[in-house]
TORFI-581593 format. One record per residue (C-alpha): x, y, z. Coordinates in steps of 0.001 Angstrom, whole numbers, plus 524288, in hexadecimal, padded with zeros to 5 digits. Example, Ala and Ser with C-alpha at 12.3 -4.5 7.8 and 13.67 -1.06 7.14 Angstrom:
BEGIN
8300C7EE6C81E78;835667FBDC81BE4;
***
This chain:
BEGIN
719961D8969DFBD;70C551D5699DDAC;709B91E00F9D20B;714F71DA909CD66;70F4A1CD149CCDB;7035A1D3469C79D;70C1D1D8DA9BC07;7106B1CBB59B833;7032E1C53D9B7EB;6FDD81CEB39B001;70B3F1CCD69A695;705AF1BD8A9A6F1;6F8671C0379A3F6;6FD1B1C9DE998ED;706681BEB09946F;6FD561B4B79943F;6F3DE1BE3198D75;6FDED1C2119835E;7004C1B37598094;6F30D1AFD697F6A;6EF9E1B97E97572;6FD281B56796FCA;6F7F91A7BD96D5A;6EB571AC43967D5;6F2521B56495EE8;6FB861A7F695ACD;6F01719F8C959E1;6E76E1A876950C9;6F44D1AAB294A31;6F86719DB19494B;6EB0019A4F94393;6EC601A4B9938DF;6F9131A0E3934E2;6F4E6191E393423;6E8AA1964A92A6A;6F20919DD292319;6FB871923D922C5;6F256188A591EE3;6ED85191A891368;6FAB61939790E88;6FF61183E590EAE;6F66617DB490294;6F74916F79900A9;6FF7116A088F670;6F917163EB8EC76;6FA42154378ED52;6F2C514ADF8E5D2;6F03213B188E699;6F1F7132B68DAA1;6E4731309E8D8FA;6E18913EDB8D8F0;6EBAD13FD08CDB1;6E7CB1374E8C668;6D84713C4C8C66B;6DEA5148998C3A0;6E381141808B70E;6D68F13B1E8B40D;6D063148E08B3E6;6D91E1531F8AE50;6CE8915D978AC94;6C1111624D8B492;6B52616A098AFFF;6B12E173518B804;6A68417D4C8B99D;6A73018B288BDC5;69FD91988F8BDBF;6A16A1A21C8B3A3;69E811AF518BCF6;6A0C81AAA68CBC7;6AC591B4E98CCFD;6B6601B2D68D34F;6B3E21A4608D385;6AFFA1A0868C65D;6AFE01A8B58BAC5;6B1101A8178A92E;6B5D81B2E58A1E7;6B9241B3B689240;6C5F11B8A789559;6C9AA1B12C8A147;6C18D1A4AB89E9D;6BEF419DC08ACBA;6C4AD1A3828B7CE;6C11D1A6F48C86F;6C6B11A2DB8D3B4;6C0CE194F28D54B;6C46A192978C7FB;6D30E195BA8CAF6;6D38E18EFA8D725;6D02F182968CDFD;6D5EA183F18C401;6E407185F18CD9F;6E02A178848D41F;6DD6F170BD8C703;6EAEA176428C1DC;6F21F170328CD55;6EA2B163828CB74;6EBA41648E8BEC2;6DE3D1632D8B85C;6D82D16A688ACBB;6CC471719D8AEE3;6C110174F18A674;6B5AC17F218A76C;6A82217A0A8A29B;6A2DB186F18A29B;695C6180D18A89C;68E1B188898B1DA;68BBE182208C025;67DBA17DD58BCFB;682FE177328B03F;68EB8171578B579;6871516B1F8C263;6802F160328BA12;68E0815D438B251;695AE15AB48BE1A;69D4314EEA8BE79;698C814BAD8AE93;69FD01486C8A4C1;6A3F51558B89D1E;69D1915C458A8B6;6A387164568B448;6AECE15F728BF20;6AF1716AD38C6F8;6A773174F08CCE7;6ADFF183268D144;6A91218A538DCCF;69DFA181FB8E302;69A76183C58F0C1;699F1175898F68F;68B46170708FB68;68672163998FDEC;67F1A162158F14E;689F6166D98E94C;6923D15CC68F03F;68A2B1519B8E992;68F16154A48DD57;69DB615B568E02C;6A83B1585E8E83F;6AE591665E8EC50;6BC0216A3D8EE5C;6BEAA171768FC8D;6B8E7180158FD9F;6C208187C48F629;6C0F71972C8F519;6B8EE19AFA90023;6B44C1A89D90054;6AE471AEA790C96;69E531B6D890B14;6A2AD1C4FA90EB6;69BD81D26190D0F;69D431DB7E9044E;69A881E8F290496;69F331F8098FF88;6A9ED1FD999041D;6A2F7209779083A;69997200C491066;69A1F201AE91DFB;6A3071F6D8925B8;69DE41E896924EA;6A2581DE6992D82;699551D2F892C28;68AFF1CF00928EA;686BD1D5299355F;68A781E24492E02;681211DFE8922ED;673831E1A8928FB;66A8D1E9109228B;672341E9DC9184F;670DE1E6A49081E;677BF1DB4090515;67C2B1D6CE8F6B7;67C301C9368F5A5;67A411BD798E8E6;66CB01B8888E8FB;66EB91ABB68E79B;67AB71AAAB8F23B;678D11A45A8FF13;67C001B012906BF;66D731B65390327;6692E1AC0790CA7;6733A1AD1D9170E;672551BD0C91628;661BE1BCD5917D8;6654C1B38D9257A;6700F1BB7292B35;66C5C1C84892644;65DF71CB3D923AC;65E0F1D8659254C;667861DA5791B1F;6629C1DE0790B92;6675F1D43F903C8;668F11D7D78F533;668321CCD68E985;672AB1CC5E8DE12;674DB1C3DB8D3D6;682E71C2128D68C;68EE31C5888DEF9;692291CFD68D5B1;6849E1D6068D686;685421D65C8E48B;692821DD6C8E628;68C6D1E72A8DD46;67FCE1EA628E455;688841EBC88F05F;692F31F4ED8E820;687BC1FCEC8E3E7;682DC200AC8F10C;675C61F7808EEEC;679A61EDB68FAB8;683461EF8B90659;68A081E2759058A;68CC41D6818FDF1;68F4C1C7BD90424;6963F1BE038FBA3;6A16D1B82A8F7F8;6AD781BDF98FB41;6B4551B9938EFB8;6A9CD1BC378E4E6;6A69E1C9758EB08;6B5CB1CCAB8EB51;6B5D71C91D8DE41;6AB101CF7A8D89A;6AD931DD288DE9F;6BC5E1DC718D8BE;6B6CE1D8EC8CB57;6ACA81E1C08CA2A;6B2491EF138D109;6AA7A1EDBB8DA6D;6B5191F6EB8E24C;6AA671FCD88EE38;6A90F1EF548F3EC;6AE421E8D98FFFE;6AFB61DC9A905C1;6AB0B1E11791474;6A9801D3F991C0F;6A7CB1C6D891D88;69A241C29691B16;69A711B80B926E4;695921AD5E91DEA;69CE81A071918E3;6A73619F4C90EA1;6A413199CC903CA;6AAF918FAF90006;6AC6718B488F251;6B17417DEF8EB7B;6B32E1780E8E014;6A93416BD18DC8D;6AD441617A8D61B;6A7941560F8CFB0;6A2BC14BD78DA60;6A8EB1409C8D3D3;6B563147E88D384;6B8E814A3C8E25B;6C815146DB8DDD4;6C6CA155408D6DC;6C2AF15CA88E4B7;6CC1D1564E8EC33;6D5C215ABA8E139;6D1C6168EC8E1E6;6D359169768EEED;6E189165648EE87;6E48516F3F8E48E;6DD6D17A318EC4E;6E662175EE8F874;6F125177838F056;6F1901858D8EDEF;6F97118E7F8F56A;6F74B19B378FA86;6FBE81A1998EF40;6F34519A1E8E623;6E70319C5A8EC69;6EB491AC458EC7E;6EE891AC218DE70;6E1F41A6D48DBE9;6D8B11AE888E4A8;6E0071BB388E083;6DB831B99C8D2DD;6CDA61BA148D7DF;6CD331BE238E662;6CE1F1CB968EB77;6C6381D5F38F482;6C6ED1DFC98FC45;6C1CB1DC8790B05;6BF511E9B191270;6BAC01E28192054;6C29B1DB3992888;6CB731DB4093562;6D8401E42193510;6E4B91DBC093A9E;6E51C1E7F7944D9;6D7041E46394B05;6DE461D6A994EEE;6E9DB1DC259543C;6E1D91E57A95CD8;6D9A81DA5A96024;6E4E21D3BC96587;6EC4E1DDC596B96;6DF881E0AD973C4;6DFED1D3E2977A6;6EC561D47197E16;6E84B1E011986A9;6DCDA1D7E598BDC;6DBE61D3D199A61;6E0381C39299B7B;6D1801C0D39A0D7;6CD5B1C47C99292;6D7331BDE098940;6CF561B055989CF;6C2DF1B53898412;6C97F1C00597B9F;6D3711B552975C9;6C3911ADED97282;6BED81BAB596C8C;6CB4C1BC6496597;6CC011AEBE95FD5;6BD1E1B1D295A3F;6C0131BE7A9549D;6CEB91BA0594F59;6C6611AF78947A6;6BDA81B977942B0;6C9571C2DD93F3A;6D08C1B81393724;6C6261B4F99303F;6C4471C3EB92D9D;6D2741C49092AD0;6D2AF1B89A92056;6C5FD1C06591B29;6CC3B1CCA991959;6D8341C62991392;6D00C1BEDE90A09;6CABD1CB5790672;6D5081D38090346;6DCB91C8E98FD73;6D2091C67D8F261;6CF601D48F8F086;6D0EE1D9448E3BB;6D4CA1E6D18E928;6E26F1EAD48ED5E;6E1331EC0C8FC50;6ECC31F00490660;6ED971F50D9153D;6F55C1FF949188E;6F9792068492418;6F74321624923F5;706A92170A91FC5;7037A20ED49140A;70B612023D91777;7048E1F66F911CE;6FE701ED3891C1D;6F7051E47491475;6F30C1E18E906A8;6EAF21D78A90073;6EE541CDD48F543;6E8521D58D8E86D;6F3001E0048E813;6FD2C1D6918EC62;6F9881CD448DFDD;6FAF41D96B8D7CC;70A761DAE38DB10;70DA31CF1C8DDA4;710D21D05B8ECF6;70E121C9F68FA22;709931D1B1903FA;714C21D0B990D8B;71ACD1D88E900ED;712B51E55E90447;70E881E40B910B3;7156D1EE3491AD9;718CE1F75590EF1;715192047890B85;70AF820399901B2;711BA20BF28F781;71C5F204428F8C4;716181F6DB8F432;715C11F2808E4C1;708681F63E8E33E;70F65204858E2C9;71E2B205D18E19C;71B76204868D38A;71796214DA8D2B2;71CF821E6B8DB19;71117227EA8D8C7;7081821C118DC54;70FBC21A798EA37;7100E228AF8EE1D;702292295F8E978;7001B21CFD8F34C;70785224528FE27;6FEDE22FF98FC34;6F3DF229508FD67;6F625221D390B32;6F9B422E219103A;6EC102332A90DD7;6E5E4225A391168;6EC7D2264E91EC7;6E6362334192049;6D92722C7291C7E;6D77122F2490EE7;6D26522684905D5;6D8E9225098F725;6D51621DC98EBB5;6DE2321E038E028;6E289217CD8D343;6EEB2212198D25F;6F694206AE8CDE4;6FF4F1FB3E8D275;7078D1F1058C9A5;705511E3458CB40;711891D8BE8CBE4;712D51D9678BDAE;712F31E84E8BB2A;703FE1E81D8B712;6FE9D1F5B18BB54;6F14A1F43E8C23E;6E9DE1FF248C547;6E45A201208D1D4;6D8D5207FD8D8E4;6DFA320C218E76C;6D9E820F948F2B6;6DFF1213CE9005A;6D65A214AD90D20;6DADA2163E91A27;6D33320B8892415;6D027212D2930F6;6CCF020D2A93DD0;6C0B8211459456A;6C8E121C6494C8E;6CC0F2225C94013;6D94A2203393EF8;6DF1C21A1293389;6E61220F63933F5;6E8CA2086C926DE;6E5FC20B9D917E7;6DF6C2031590F8F;6E49F201F690062;6DC861FC9B8F698;6DF311F9D98E8B3;6D50C1F5098DD47;6DB881F1218D067;6D5501F8418C4D9;6DD4C1F3C98B9F7;6D37F1ECEE8B471;6C9421F75B8B73E;6D2532017D8B066;6D4521F8AF8A557;6C6F71F6F98A302;6C503206908A520;6CF8A2079F89979;6C9781FE838917B;6BBBF205958935A;6C1C12132A88EC1;6C7CB20D0F88395;6BA9B207958816C;6B54B213FE88316;6BDFF219B18790D;6BBC2210A286E5B;6ADB1211CC8718E;6AEB32215E87052;6B6B421EFB863BB;6ACFD214B685CAF;6A12F21C84862D0;6A64F22A5785D1E;6AB3A226A284EBA;69F8B21C7884D1F;69851220E484178;68BEB21D768490E;68437228D984EAB;68697224E585E1E;682F822BE086A3A;684A42282A878C5;6784E22D6088093;6745A22D1588F8A;668EB225BE890A0;6649622E2989C9D;662FA23A7F895DB;664CE237EB888BA;672952407488763;67D4923D8B87CD7;68856237BD884E2;691B22372C8792C;68F10238CC86AA2;697AB233498600A;69E0223C5985362;69276235CE84AD5;6893923A4D8530D;68F99248BC852CD;690CF2488B844A0;682E72441B840C3;67D4324DC6849A9;686A825893848BA;688F025B8F85485;696A625B4885E84;6966C24F218678B;6972E25997874B7;6893A2606A86EB9;683062539186F69;6885324C9587D09;67E7724FBD887D2;6731B252AA87F14;66776249E687BE7;6640F2476086D92;656DB24E44870A4;65FEE2598087389;6686D256E486839;65B372569185F64;65F5824AE3859B6;6539324282859A5;643F02474285C90;63D3B245E98693E;6345623A54861EE;63FDA2341785C34;645932348D86AC6;63AC322F54871B0;63A092249A8657F;6464F220088682E;6458A21F0A87703;639A42169887694;6408E20CC786E73;64C9720CBC8786A;641F120B11881BA;63AB81FF7E87BF0;646EE1F88D87665;652F01FD2C87EA4;65BA42004087440;65A86203E3864F9;661CF1FFCC859BE;660D82058784CA4;6544220DC784F2A;65328217D0845C0;650B4225A284B69;650792330C84435;6593323E83848FF;65AB224BF1846E6;667BB24EFC83F3B;66D3125CCA843D9;66706263EA837B1;659E125EA683BAB;6597C25360830CC;65536246AD83553;65EC223A9C834C3;659CD22C09835FC;6637C2230583E88;664B9216808447A;6650321734852F6;66AA720BFB85AF0;66AC520E6E86A2B;670ED205E88757E;6728F208548846B;67F1F2088A88B5A;6823A208EB89ACE;68E4620E078A102;69215214BB8AD52;684AB2108F8B168;67E3E21B2F8A65E;676C92169E89A92;679C221A5088D43;674CB2195087EC7;67C012191087462;6758721B48867F0;67A0B21996859E9;6754921FDF84E0D;677F721C9583EB2;672592261E8354B;66893220F982BC2;6641222D1A82532;667DF22AD18182C;6645621CDF817E7;657B12201781CED;6558F2298781198;658CE21F6A807C1;64ECD215A180F2D;644E52204A80E68;646AC221DD7FFDB;64442213CB7FE33;639D4211D0807FA;6313B21D108023A;63214215607F53E;62D7F208AD7FD80;6225220F9780442;61D49216117F858;619FF2070B7F255;616572023D8008D;60CCD20D758033B;605F6209727F6E2;603741FD147FCC5;6015520170809F0;5F96E20B1B8045E;5ED60201F080207;5E71C1F65E80BF8;5E8251EDD280066;5F33A1E3497FF09;5FBB41E4C87F370;602BB1D6E97F15E;60A4D1D07D7E765;60CD91BFE57E41E;615511B7E97DCF4;6112C1ACD57D52B;6119B1A3BF7E1DB;607951AD507E69E;610B71B0F67F171;610341C01E7F6C8;61C041C7FD7F063;616651D4567F5EC;60BE01D9127FF6B;607BE1E7C08030D;6090C1EA8C812C3;5FAA01EB8F813A9;5F97C1DCCF8132E;5FC1D1DD51823CD;5EED01E29682461;5E6601DC2581A1E;5ECA81CD9E81E7E;5F5DA1CF9D82ADE;602251CA9E824CA;60DA01D3C682115;613F81D5938148C;61E5F1CC62817CB;616951C15381C9C;610061C2F68111B;619FF1C20D806C4;61BF61B33680D42;60DB81AFCE807D8;608141AB317FBF3;5F8491AF547F783;5F30C1A13A7FE1E;5F6821A7C280ABF;5EF9F1B20F80A74;5E3A81ADBA80339;5D8DF1A4678090B;5D72A1966B80091;5CA8B19ACF7F740;5D2621A77D7F4AC;5DF751A1F77F26D;5D84B197A07E8D6;5D0ED1A4987E228;5DD991ACF37E053;5E4881A15A7DB78;5DA6219EE67D062;5DD071ACCE7CD71;5EA361AD8D7CD16;5EB571A29C7C243;5E2381A6E87BBCE;5E7781B3D97BAF4;5F56B1AEF37B99D;5F0241A7E37AAD9;5EB181B4947A6BE;5F8731BB3D7A9A3;5FD9E1B2287A125;5F4F81B1FE796AF;5F1A01C0757952D;5FC011CC7A79945;5F2F31D46879EB2;5F2261D6E57ADC7;5E6891D7237B562;5E1A01D7A97C311;5D9E91CF947C989;5D04A1D4207D6A0;5CC341C83E7DEE9;5C59D1C7F17EE33;5CE511BCB17F4D4;5CE291B90E803F4;5DAEB1BB248094E;5E0381B74881791;5E5451BE16821F4;5F00F1B9E282A37;5E7A21B9768364B;5E0E91AEF382ECC;5D4C41B83582A82;5D11F1B80D81CF2;5CA7A1C58581569;5C8661C882807FE;5D0F11D01F7FDEB;5CF2A1D4F87F10E;5DB2D1D1AE7E9BA;5DEEA1D96B7DD9F;5EACA1D2647D5DD;5F2021D3DA7C97D;5FA811C7A87C56A;6081D1CA6E7BD65;60EA01C17A7B541;61D291C37A7B5FE;624611C0F07A7EA;62CC31B4E67AF28;61E4E1ADF77AFFA;61BF01B1177BF4F;610D81B8587C46A;60D761C0D07CFB2;601461C6E57D4C8;600CE1D5377DAFF;5F3611D81B7E241;5EB511E0397EBA3;5E4351DCC37F716;5D9F11E2EB7FCA2;5D3571DE9880832;5C3C11DFC38062F;5BE8A1D76D8129C;5B6E01E4C98159F;5B19B1E533808FA;5ADE31D8868098F;5A78D1DA33818C0;5A18F1E661813AA;59AD81DFFC8092F;595241D57581212;590CE1DFDA81BDA;589F71E69480F72;583151D8D180C81;580F71D6628193E;57BC21E49F81D38;572AA1E45E80FEB;56D451D6E381333;56B241DC4D822A7;563B21E87A81B68;55BC91DE82812E7;558491D7F581FB6;556101E30F82785;54BF01E7D981D56;545F51DA3081CEC;544931D8EE82B3C;53E0D1E6FB82B58;5335D1E320820C1;5321E1D594825BF;530D01DC0883498;525B91E45582F5C;51DA11DB7182771;51DEA1D1658335D;51BD11DA4283E71;50E0F1DDBC83AF8;507601CF8D83878;510271CACC84601;50AC41D61F84CEC;4FBD31D17F8497F;4FF791C2E984C71;504BC1C60E85976;4FA221D00785D7D;4EF561C4748574C;4F7ED1B9EF86223;4F6EC1C40486B7F;4E6A71C62D86AEF;4E4FF1B6C186AA1;4EA8E1B5D8875AE;4E40B1BF2087D2B;4D5F41BDC2876E6;4D9D21AE2487C6D;4DC011B1F8889CF;4CF081B05E893C8;4D5DF1BB4489C6B;4D0DC1C5A489287;4C3551C927894E5;4BF661CC6A88659;4C36B1BE49883CA;4BA661B84588EBE;4AF7C1C01E8887E;4B02A1BC6787B0A;4B0601AE3887DFB;4A5181AE3388804;49CEC1B41887D12;4A1DF1A941871FE;4A09119E2A87DF4;4ADCA19B5987DFF;4B6161983188A9E;4C31219F26888D5;4C95B198FA8930C;4C6C518C7888C91;4CA911908588048;4D87F19681885B8;4D9B21888988B67;4D7FD1839887EB9;4E18418C47877F8;4EC6C18948881E3;4EAB317A288829F;4EC7B17AB4872B0;4F7B7184268749C;4F17D18FFC86C26;4F57319A4787743;5027F1955F87638;5021F196D886873;4FCBA1A2F186892;5088D1A6978719D;511A31A1A28697E;50C5D1A96985D79;50E3A1B64F865A1;51D2C1B1F686C01;51F4C1AFF085B4F;519E41BC1A857B3;520DC1C50086275;52E401BD6285DF7;52B4B1C1178501F;5273C1CE968542C;535621D03F85AA8;53D2A1CB3B84E57;535641D67A8471F;538F81DEEF84F58;546ED1DC9F84F7B;546701DC22841D7;540C91E9B4841FB;54B7F1EF56849E0;555D61E99084232;54F051F09383423;54E9E1FD2F83B22;559AD205CE83AE5;55DD520BC084737;556472170C84C13;556C22145D85A49;55CE321DF7864C4;56A5721B138687E;56FAC22088874D1;5804F21F9A879F9;57FB2215EF8853C;58AAC20D7288B25;589251FFF388403;58F6F1F94789126;581ED1FE10898C4;57A051F9C088CE1;57EB31EC0788C77;57B281EB0189BF0;5700F1EF03898A5;56CE71E66188E31;571521DAC5897D5;567361DCEA8A1C9;55DFC1DD0789834;563A01CFD789194;564161C93489FD0;5541C1CD878A21A;54FC81C8118968F;54DA81BB70899C5;544791B0948955D;542491A39089B2E;53E7B19F9E88AF7;54C8E1A0DF88675;55765196DD887AF;5609F19F2588EE0;560661A91689A0E;56A491B5C88988E;569D41B6038A764;573621AAD28A709;57D611B1D189E47;5882E1B9458A4C6;58B8D1C5EE89EB8;599451CB7989F4B;59AB11D95D89CF3;5A9E11DE3A897C3;5A5211ED2F893E1;5AF141F701890D7;5AF332030A89752;5AE64210B089348;5A71F20DD8886BA;5A0242195D87EB6;5932C219D487ED4;58B0E213E78717F;5803821A6186C13;576D420E5986B4F;5670C20A3A86C40;568E1203E88797B;55E4C1FA94877BB;561721F61886A5A;56F8B1F34D8703B;569B61ED1287B0F;5620B1E45C87176;56DE11E099869BE;575601DD34878C7;56A421D57987E57;567E61CD418719F;576F31C9988711E;5760E1C6AB87FA1;569071BE3E87D88;570B81B7798716C;57C7A1B3CB87A50;5741F1AEE3883E2;56CE81A6A087BD5;577E619F9687570;57EB819E3288369;571DA196CA8880D;5751218B4288574;584AA1870D8895E;58B2D1793F88D19;58CE61747189ABD;599F417A3089F2D;599891878A897C5;59CA11942789CDB;5935719E3F8A1DE;58A491A532895CA;58F831B1CD895C1;58ED81BE7588E68;599D01C6B888E6E;5973E1D69488924;5A3C31DDC7886EF;5A45C1ECEC881D6;5AFCA1F3BD87C00;5B2901FD7D87485;5B7721FB8F8647D;5BCEF2080E85DDB;5AF9820FE985D5A;5A72A2048186084;5A1CC1FF8386CEF;5A1FD1F11A86B74;598D31E8068749E;59DA61D95E874AD;592AB1CDFF87968;598F81C1D987B4C;593D61B4B5880F4;599ED1A5E488378;5906B1A08087AE3;5911319505870B0;5937419E6F8661B;5900519F6285755;5977E1997484C5C;59A301A13C83F2B;58E8C19E3C83685;5852C1A3328432E;58CB31ADC48460D;58D651B37F83842;57DAC1B44083995;57ABD1B9FF8468D;578091C73384292;56E321C12D83782;55FF11C2AC83908;5580F1B7F383CF3;5636E1B08883F54;563261A7B284EBD;569BA19C88852CB;55EF219B7885E0A;55423191D985DAB;54807196228584F;53F4519EF4860AC;54BE81A3B38685D;550B81AE3585F67;54BB51B727852D5;5586F1B8AC84C71;558C01C5EB84D63;55EC51C94F859F8;56D001CADB85525;568581CF9684889;560FD1DBC284F8A;56D3F1DE5285723;576C91DF2D84B44;56D781E8718446B;56D261F0798528F;57B7D1F1B085388;57F241F35284528;574371FB2483F5A;56EA62027484AF4;57BB7204FA8529B;5860A2040284818;58D4C1FA9F84ECB;591DE1EC6684C25;58D8C1DF4A852F8;595C91D45984FA8;597B51C6848554A;5A25E1BD8985746;5A0CE1AE3985B8B;5A4661A11B85AED;59FBF1932785F80;5A1981912586BF8;5A75319E7D86F41;59B921A6438717D;5973B1B3B686A11;59BAC1C1A386AB1;592741CD69865C8;599C81D95D863DC;590311E52386180;599C01F21085E5E;591E81FF7F8602B;597C120B5385C1C;59B782154D86701;59575220F686038;5896C21FA785876;
***
């Protein structure tokens, strides 16, 4: 009896457990059913009188939508405006009786004109924010889309965000999820992409491990762009994106009306719109069997754990329900055909995409043998093939092949079909997954591509232009047309796989030239090349090359037009022209012609070398444009005289005259012009002439004049020096003797003074008080200065007889600077020690053969002149500086000595090297320093000495010494 009571009690406990579990199942089942009924029972569209009146007053709304926000908002030339958001709006407006006008404005352009006359009334796909609420009234959220994880199909199992630790995740650069991932997955490496498609391609190509983003966008882009190796792996855990329609703030009625219209949509309405745009394969979720097994396990537990288990089940149920919803959403939004079969081939579940194709409901096909469904029943061979595939799949084999289905209208759809076994952890095959991808459009594109390729080959092969296709990697011929083979006397089989060098079509030099052009310009258009014909003759052709890329390989398409015969004709004509042009170009003189308006009608090319203008520029000029004012007056007078003579006498004569002409840079030069005026029968005239540049002749004449003057001065200086030197020596000697004989320190002077009774000290005191001794000293100093002048004159007049040694000019300059700094005299008004020397020496200069002492003399003279010129400087002026620079100029070593002094006016600069010319105060200079320096450089060292200076800009003296003397 006790055992019976215990058994009865156990039965009661079990019954109570079953009852509780039943209540739990009923509770969740009722909740799911309630949700389903709520979704299937849309509200009817009831409008108030005020709302109908408002609609009558506003029959048309102007909207803004994006052109490239797939699949929500898009535009194409063939389809016009379209997209998921657009279709929902158009269906709602149709029910409200509203007309829609798309403005074509961008989002940024639309914002300032929202609510304005002729502006925008509504914007699609806006996420509500507090800031935007000040400008818009929003409809209720529509088209929510979860954030999901996308991976490759061959990637490891992903259950959620925690499985992405340390992975590479592709995201849009400006998307808010970037901030979330940096916060939640700091160990993950984020790969930034410009847009969703670029991010998905990073995953597809294997660069990234996963992508996190909008489910709707990802599903659409995966299908449209053929990213067949991607799958929706799992929910991300982030909140769904909820987009609304933003209505101008002063039209809140429109937002209410749109909400009513959207609420009136039936489930079929939603499915019809969504099926057009949304479908995606979702390969991760919880199977229904898992739930059943879980509930069965619950019934086997003891009563004491039912309450805590109930709470756990409740929590797990909510998660399963969410996952089931996501799984259903993914499957129903997939572009692919997806079905679940048992191992005998019975269809257990199918998504909406293949159902929409055949126009059936899920109840019409679920539970039937898969080969007996409308997708296969049209073709017994395909049914037999499917049966065999199911048998192989049940044994663990995966299959994939192309087949076809017929839609509800009998239209053929080509399908990429796959059948894969689904196994549990124990290795047992429980289900078969059937997948199909509609490749009708792909096959159609392939057909069009083949037709296009065939048309291309026809045009390519029959073109009268020589054409070839080469591999950019190794330059081998991939294809050539018939004209190519005819011109080269070869067959296509002989050419393919070889290079132009192997075909001996172009020389190595020509090939290198063409490669250089391609590297520089990146293309080639009508480039004339020389090729080698089979008989060895050279042929001229015009080559155009463009670059193509297909199948991830680079090719060059070349087109050649043979111009050999044209070149022969051109060469004959060119020879005739070149003969005439050679005559005009053989001389440096300019041949020209003027019309009666004195406008140039012809000039030879040498005009550019002479005057700087080219031929075309000169043909727009008249004679006044190329002559100075004085020479123009002379030329016009002579032309007038010659015109009178030509009209009076028939004899032709030529006139030669010298005129000053202008260059393009504004400078002038002297030209010798020989011209002949020709009078035409009509009375008009023209002038033919030749211009020769005689600038060098003029300079040579001036140099000869200057040289002759210098020779005369040199002879005069030598004679004067000899004539002055003797009496000057007597004066200096006597002045010195007078000073010596008046000195009481000499004993002989004291003895003679005592003999004649004179006190020598008192005599000297008298001489000092009367400044007689200072007169004598002044006489002696003047004599010494005259001696230096005579010595300089003699040095200038002598021809080079000094010994020259090869030295480094930089060392000579350093020594001259040291000597100049040590030569300090308090009587001078300048102190060279206060001058800053800046050295800018060129390295590795060749040695120069010079008289080192003479070159030092020249440099010291330049340094002292510069220091004296910079002695008086205004307040605030920069530090007095002498800059010495050395370098090479052709075969000469160049030394430049520059100062930042006051500079020289032109009239001083022109006379700076003349003897006895000085700008210094009396007694401060002889006027021979630069004169002697000029002689040392030019006469004794065969070099050049010149000066450049402007008032206020200092002076630069340039010494040029031959590197080999």
